[in-house]
TIMARMI-547136 format. One line per field, with one value per residue (C-alpha): residue number from 1; x, y, z; residue in three letters. Coordinates in pm, whole numbers, plus 50000, padded with zeros to 5 digits. Layout:
! TIMARMI-547136
seq = NUM | ...
xx = X | ...
yy = Y | ...
zz = Z | ...
type = ALA | ...
END
This chain:
! TIMARMI-547136
seq = 1 | 2 | 3 | 4 | 5 | 6 | 7 | 8 | 9 | 10 | 11 | 12 | 13 | 14 | 15 | 16 | 17 | 18 | 19 | 20 | 21 | 22 | 23 | 24 | 25 | 26 | 27 | 28 | 29 | 30 | 31 | 32 | 33 | 34 | 35 | 36 | 37 | 38 | 39 | 40 | 41 | 42 | 43 | 44 | 45 | 46 | 47 | 48 | 49 | 50 | 51 | 52 | 53 | 54 | 55 | 56 | 57 | 58 | 59 | 60 | 61 | 62 | 63 | 64 | 65 | 66 | 67 | 68 | 69 | 70 | 71 | 72 | 73 | 74 | 75 | 76 | 77 | 78 | 79 | 80 | 81 | 82 | 83 | 84 | 85 | 86 | 87 | 88 | 89 | 90 | 91 | 92 | 93 | 94 | 95 | 96 | 97 | 98 | 99 | 100 | 101 | 102 | 103 | 104 | 105 | 106 | 107 | 108 | 109 | 110 | 111 | 112 | 113 | 114 | 115 | 116 | 117 | 118 | 119 | 120 | 121 | 122 | 123 | 124 | 125 | 126 | 127 | 128 | 129 | 130 | 131 | 132 | 133 | 134 | 135 | 136 | 137 | 138 | 139 | 140 | 141 | 142 | 143 | 144 | 145 | 146 | 147 | 148 | 149 | 150 | 151 | 152 | 153 | 154 | 155 | 156 | 157 | 158 | 159 | 160 | 161 | 162 | 163 | 164 | 165 | 166 | 167 | 168 | 169 | 170 | 171 | 172 | 173 | 174 | 175 | 176 | 177 | 178 | 179 | 180 | 181 | 182 | 183 | 184 | 185 | 186 | 187 | 188 | 189 | 190 | 191 | 192 | 193 | 194 | 195 | 196 | 197 | 198 | 199 | 200 | 201 | 202 | 203 | 204 | 205 | 206 | 207 | 208 | 209 | 210 | 211 | 212 | 213 | 214 | 215 | 216 | 217 | 218 | 219 | 220 | 221 | 222 | 223 | 224 | 225 | 226 | 227 | 228 | 229 | 230 | 231 | 232 | 233 | 234 | 235 | 236 | 237 | 238 | 239 | 240 | 241 | 242 | 243 | 244 | 245 | 246 | 247 | 248 | 249 | 250 | 251 | 252 | 253 | 254 | 255 | 256 | 257 | 258 | 259 | 260 | 261 | 262 | 263 | 264 | 265 | 266 | 267 | 268 | 269 | 270 | 271 | 272 | 273 | 274 | 275 | 276 | 277 | 278 | 279 | 280 | 281 | 282 | 283 | 284 | 285 | 286 | 287 | 288 | 289
xx = 67289 | 67080 | 67081 | 66992 | 67352 | 67460 | 67499 | 67537 | 67833 | 68095 | 68124 | 68253 | 68378 | 68281 | 68634 | 68758 | 69103 | 69371 | 69147 | 69152 | 68904 | 69181 | 69389 | 69115 | 69206 | 68987 | 68887 | 68823 | 68463 | 68246 | 68036 | 67713 | 67851 | 68026 | 67689 | 67500 | 67759 | 67776 | 67405 | 67389 | 67693 | 67520 | 67198 | 67389 | 67572 | 67262 | 67160 | 67508 | 67588 | 67250 | 67333 | 67686 | 67562 | 67281 | 67283 | 67596 | 67914 | 68114 | 68029 | 68185 | 68524 | 68443 | 68168 | 68392 | 68660 | 68399 | 68221 | 68527 | 68482 | 68120 | 68213 | 68413 | 68367 | 68481 | 68329 | 68582 | 68438 | 68071 | 68190 | 68342 | 68001 | 67830 | 68065 | 67961 | 67584 | 67680 | 67838 | 67507 | 67312 | 67516 | 67513 | 67139 | 67058 | 67356 | 67326 | 67203 | 66829 | 66546 | 66193 | 65889 | 65676 | 65554 | 65688 | 65697 | 66067 | 66360 | 66508 | 66868 | 66997 | 67369 | 67588 | 67877 | 67979 | 67733 | 67870 | 67706 | 68021 | 68105 | 68386 | 68584 | 68857 | 69042 | 69236 | 69401 | 69575 | 69864 | 69887 | 69719 | 69441 | 69556 | 69662 | 69660 | 69981 | 70307 | 70529 | 70821 | 70669 | 70489 | 70248 | 70247 | 70068 | 69849 | 69821 | 69504 | 69391 | 69619 | 69528 | 69532 | 69213 | 69091 | 68823 | 68686 | 68431 | 68200 | 68017 | 67727 | 67565 | 67584 | 67744 | 67637 | 67841 | 68117 | 68316 | 68535 | 68681 | 68954 | 69191 | 69207 | 69562 | 69881 | 69991 | 70360 | 70365 | 70150 | 70158 | 70007 | 69713 | 69649 | 69660 | 69410 | 69176 | 69199 | 69110 | 68804 | 68697 | 68745 | 68538 | 68258 | 68275 | 68246 | 67928 | 67817 | 67879 | 67658 | 67384 | 67399 | 67409 | 67080 | 66916 | 67035 | 67221 | 67591 | 67673 | 67527 | 67731 | 68018 | 68094 | 68465 | 68759 | 68682 | 68933 | 69016 | 69203 | 69451 | 69692 | 69969 | 70243 | 70390 | 70032 | 69999 | 70349 | 70262 | 69939 | 70178 | 70391 | 70667 | 70720 | 70997 | 71177 | 70975 | 70666 | 70779 | 70596 | 70273 | 70073 | 70014 | 69619 | 69660 | 69744 | 69374 | 69415 | 69669 | 69448 | 69157 | 69383 | 69506 | 69155 | 69083 | 68817 | 68988 | 69292 | 69463 | 69557 | 69736 | 69561 | 69687 | 69590 | 69391 | 69172 | 69104 | 68760 | 68802 | 69041 | 68732 | 68695 | 69053 | 69175 | 69081 | 69155 | 69312 | 69294 | 68929 | 68910 | 69006 | 68733 | 68464 | 68578 | 68562 | 68208 | 68055 | 68154 | 67939 | 67665 | 67466 | 67201 | 66845 | 66723 | 66960 | 66925
yy = 57375 | 57636 | 57970 | 57846 | 57709 | 58089 | 58154 | 58512 | 58505 | 58768 | 58871 | 59208 | 59182 | 58964 | 58823 | 58496 | 58546 | 58370 | 58250 | 58497 | 58424 | 58446 | 58184 | 57913 | 57607 | 57462 | 57107 | 56863 | 56734 | 56497 | 56676 | 56634 | 56763 | 57050 | 57138 | 57131 | 57346 | 57574 | 57634 | 57684 | 57932 | 58121 | 58160 | 58315 | 58538 | 58730 | 58828 | 58930 | 59116 | 59321 | 59408 | 59521 | 59743 | 59907 | 59919 | 59756 | 59900 | 59707 | 59399 | 59520 | 59390 | 59044 | 58998 | 59109 | 58858 | 58592 | 58643 | 58546 | 58176 | 58130 | 57880 | 57627 | 57702 | 57471 | 57408 | 57653 | 57947 | 57829 | 57867 | 58199 | 58301 | 58166 | 58367 | 58691 | 58580 | 58552 | 58894 | 59030 | 58862 | 59027 | 59371 | 59343 | 59680 | 59850 | 59994 | 60249 | 60265 | 60371 | 60431 | 60359 | 60568 | 60899 | 61189 | 61556 | 61565 | 61374 | 61153 | 61010 | 60757 | 60834 | 61025 | 61109 | 61476 | 61667 | 61878 | 62026 | 61938 | 61583 | 61391 | 61151 | 60886 | 60645 | 60340 | 60030 | 59717 | 59587 | 59199 | 58936 | 59028 | 58793 | 59045 | 58777 | 58604 | 58675 | 58876 | 58649 | 58362 | 58463 | 58211 | 58070 | 58302 | 58137 | 58288 | 58472 | 58487 | 58743 | 59048 | 59387 | 59525 | 59888 | 60105 | 60452 | 60593 | 60919 | 61085 | 61337 | 61390 | 61014 | 60727 | 60812 | 60553 | 60303 | 60047 | 59745 | 59563 | 59314 | 59440 | 59184 | 59236 | 59208 | 59564 | 59647 | 59837 | 59975 | 60328 | 60156 | 60009 | 60316 | 60526 | 60272 | 60333 | 60723 | 60670 | 60461 | 60731 | 61012 | 60822 | 60801 | 61168 | 61250 | 61047 | 61224 | 61581 | 61480 | 61374 | 61679 | 61908 | 61741 | 61791 | 62160 | 62118 | 62096 | 62447 | 62356 | 62030 | 62034 | 62407 | 62392 | 62167 | 61828 | 61719 | 61343 | 61216 | 60906 | 60772 | 60664 | 60941 | 60801 | 60820 | 61171 | 61278 | 61096 | 61290 | 61609 | 61489 | 61391 | 61043 | 60833 | 60568 | 60296 | 60421 | 60435 | 60111 | 60259 | 60300 | 60634 | 60593 | 60653 | 61005 | 61038 | 61147 | 61414 | 61559 | 61598 | 61777 | 61991 | 62094 | 62167 | 61913 | 61730 | 61774 | 61495 | 61526 | 61294 | 61164 | 60925 | 60579 | 60546 | 60837 | 60705 | 60564 | 60371 | 60164 | 59956 | 59835 | 59725 | 59455 | 59204 | 59404 | 59222 | 59549 | 59514 | 59835 | 60019 | 59840 | 59903 | 60280 | 60313 | 60131 | 60342 | 60651 | 60527 | 60337 | 60338 | 60160 | 60267 | 60270 | 60423 | 60477
zz = 36582 | 36724 | 36893 | 37233 | 37279 | 37257 | 37631 | 37744 | 37962 | 37914 | 37544 | 37526 | 37168 | 36879 | 36849 | 37024 | 37181 | 37007 | 36729 | 36474 | 36167 | 35917 | 36090 | 36124 | 35896 | 35643 | 35746 | 35470 | 35467 | 35262 | 34979 | 35183 | 35521 | 35332 | 35151 | 35479 | 35673 | 35401 | 35403 | 35770 | 35762 | 35487 | 35672 | 35963 | 35724 | 35582 | 35934 | 36049 | 35734 | 35774 | 36122 | 36024 | 35757 | 35940 | 36331 | 36430 | 36298 | 36546 | 36361 | 36022 | 36057 | 36196 | 35935 | 35657 | 35729 | 35828 | 35493 | 35287 | 35390 | 35292 | 35009 | 35206 | 35568 | 35836 | 36186 | 36327 | 36106 | 36216 | 36582 | 36500 | 36384 | 36675 | 36902 | 36720 | 36803 | 37159 | 37157 | 37008 | 37274 | 37541 | 37378 | 37248 | 37374 | 37216 | 36845 | 36615 | 36660 | 36418 | 36510 | 36283 | 36530 | 36386 | 36588 | 36534 | 36650 | 36532 | 36816 | 36839 | 37081 | 37000 | 37229 | 36966 | 37020 | 36790 | 36497 | 36199 | 36006 | 35865 | 36013 | 35799 | 35915 | 35700 | 35813 | 35696 | 35849 | 35662 | 35649 | 35849 | 36102 | 36374 | 36637 | 36909 | 36766 | 36950 | 36721 | 36849 | 36678 | 36364 | 36197 | 35856 | 35618 | 35361 | 35018 | 34909 | 35278 | 35458 | 35249 | 35397 | 35537 | 35463 | 35598 | 35631 | 35867 | 35829 | 36083 | 36066 | 36408 | 36424 | 36212 | 35850 | 35655 | 35709 | 35521 | 35616 | 35310 | 35234 | 34974 | 34676 | 34609 | 34810 | 34930 | 34899 | 35220 | 35499 | 35341 | 35003 | 35182 | 35381 | 35064 | 34917 | 35222 | 35159 | 34790 | 34877 | 35138 | 34876 | 34617 | 34855 | 34929 | 34557 | 34570 | 34882 | 34765 | 34443 | 34691 | 34917 | 34597 | 34475 | 34805 | 34806 | 35154 | 35010 | 35165 | 35484 | 35543 | 35278 | 35236 | 35179 | 35188 | 35353 | 35637 | 35619 | 35917 | 35896 | 36143 | 35896 | 35860 | 35554 | 35377 | 35511 | 35356 | 35037 | 35000 | 35018 | 34730 | 34981 | 34813 | 34955 | 34756 | 34948 | 34777 | 34419 | 34342 | 34382 | 34065 | 33916 | 33942 | 34327 | 34235 | 34256 | 34620 | 34528 | 34257 | 34490 | 34747 | 34471 | 34381 | 34734 | 34759 | 35057 | 35296 | 35480 | 35858 | 36088 | 36402 | 36669 | 36614 | 36933 | 36830 | 36467 | 36488 | 36155 | 36374 | 36457 | 36105 | 36022 | 36287 | 36545 | 36841 | 37146 | 37339 | 37464 | 37647 | 37326 | 37135 | 37389 | 37399 | 37021 | 36982 | 37273 | 37067 | 36792 | 36970 | 37288 | 37486 | 37376 | 37714 | 37963 | 38341
type = MET | ASN | TYR | SER | SER | ALA | SER | THR | SER | SER | TYR | VAL | THR | PRO | TYR | ARG | SER | GLY | LEU | ALA | ILE | ASP | SER | ILE | PRO | VAL | SER | PRO | LEU | SER | SER | THR | LYS | GLN | ASP | LYS | LEU | ARG | LEU | TYR | TYR | GLN | SER | LEU | GLY | GLY | SER | LEU | ASP | TRP | LEU | ALA | HIS | THR | THR | HIS | PRO | ASP | LEU | SER | MET | VAL | VAL | SER | LEU | TRP | ALA | GLN | HIS | GLN | SER | THR | PRO | SER | GLN | GLY | HIS | VAL | ASP | ALA | ALA | LEU | HIS | VAL | ILE | LYS | TYR | ILE | ALA | GLN | MET | LYS | THR | LEU | GLY | ILE | TYR | PHE | SER | ARG | CYS | LYS | GLN | SER | THR | LEU | GLU | SER | PHE | LEU | HIS | PHE | PRO | LEU | SER | SER | SER | LEU | LEU | TYR | MET | ALA | ASN | ALA | ASN | TRP | GLY | PRO | GLN | ASP | ALA | SER | VAL | SER | LYS | SER | LYS | PRO | PRO | GLU | LEU | PRO | SER | PHE | VAL | SER | TRP | SER | MET | LEU | ALA | PHE | TYR | ILE | ASP | LEU | PHE | SER | PRO | LEU | HIS | TRP | MET | SER | LYS | CYS | GLN | MET | VAL | THR | ALA | GLY | SER | SER | ALA | GLU | VAL | GLU | ILE | ASN | ALA | MET | ASP | LYS | CYS | ILE | LYS | PHE | LEU | LEU | GLU | LEU | VAL | GLN | LEU | PHE | ASP | PHE | LEU | ASP | VAL | LYS | ASP | LEU | PHE | MET | PRO | GLY | VAL | ASN | ASN | ILE | TYR | ASN | ASP | ASN | GLN | ALA | CYS | ILE | ASN | TRP | SER | LYS | SER | LEU | THR | THR | LYS | GLY | LEU | CYS | HIS | ILE | GLN | MET | LYS | GLU | ASN | HIS | VAL | ARG | GLU | LYS | ILE | ALA | LYS | ASN | PHE | VAL | THR | ILE | HIS | HIS | VAL | ASP | GLY | LYS | LEU | ASN | LEU | ALA | ASP | LEU | PHE | THR | LYS | GLU | MET | ILE | ASP | THR | SER | HIS | PHE | VAL | GLU | VAL | HIS | ASP | MET | MET | MET | CYS | PRO | ARG | PHE | GLN | SER
END
């Protein structure tokens, strides 16, 4: 296997249509073949993981799912990784760029609408991530694989921080996993406010209540203490969100799913135009005509 096989035809998303990563079966292999495949798979993983955390937020979701199979990958998982590499080859000029050249002025190659305030968005996807499967023919859901994805995205002039993570327990409802995503976002904000306070810029960037946007109305209602019977199973520790609202640290607002940038980090999108639109709001080509 080598990178030369990665042709650069039309790969506008890192996802293979109809072949979602969490639906790829694990094929039994001999010990020797499995060890060789695992080594190759993990060597790909380090590079992709670095890109997903530094310059390519559009890879976060696919790498998060893909990394769950590092111990026992199949050839199908390797093919999924090679598909991501083909996507990168197609989009090699797209990303968040940093320069080591000494300059008197700071330059940015991003075109996200500039604002001196932080933008916070949280999102989650309850259940399996295979968005390509018809709802009329639901697939078999393997245990310990089809857990929910949760994510948040924070912007300050440009993408500042993002997270795409598989929840390690089975969520009882879509609202529950959305609340967990909100909780993760708030925990990071608590770290961020301490950092800004240390740098003496807290009043500049986080002067008051922090507005977090989420597209799940049940989660919004829950944050305002409007708990329904369907959410009674949520553990008391999740009141962390409500406590921060009561202390005027955050406030939660509803936003349409199509406008939630954190949507990029929680599902394998079959809506290619939406994927392209969202990643274009976070990244842009370094050299533009």
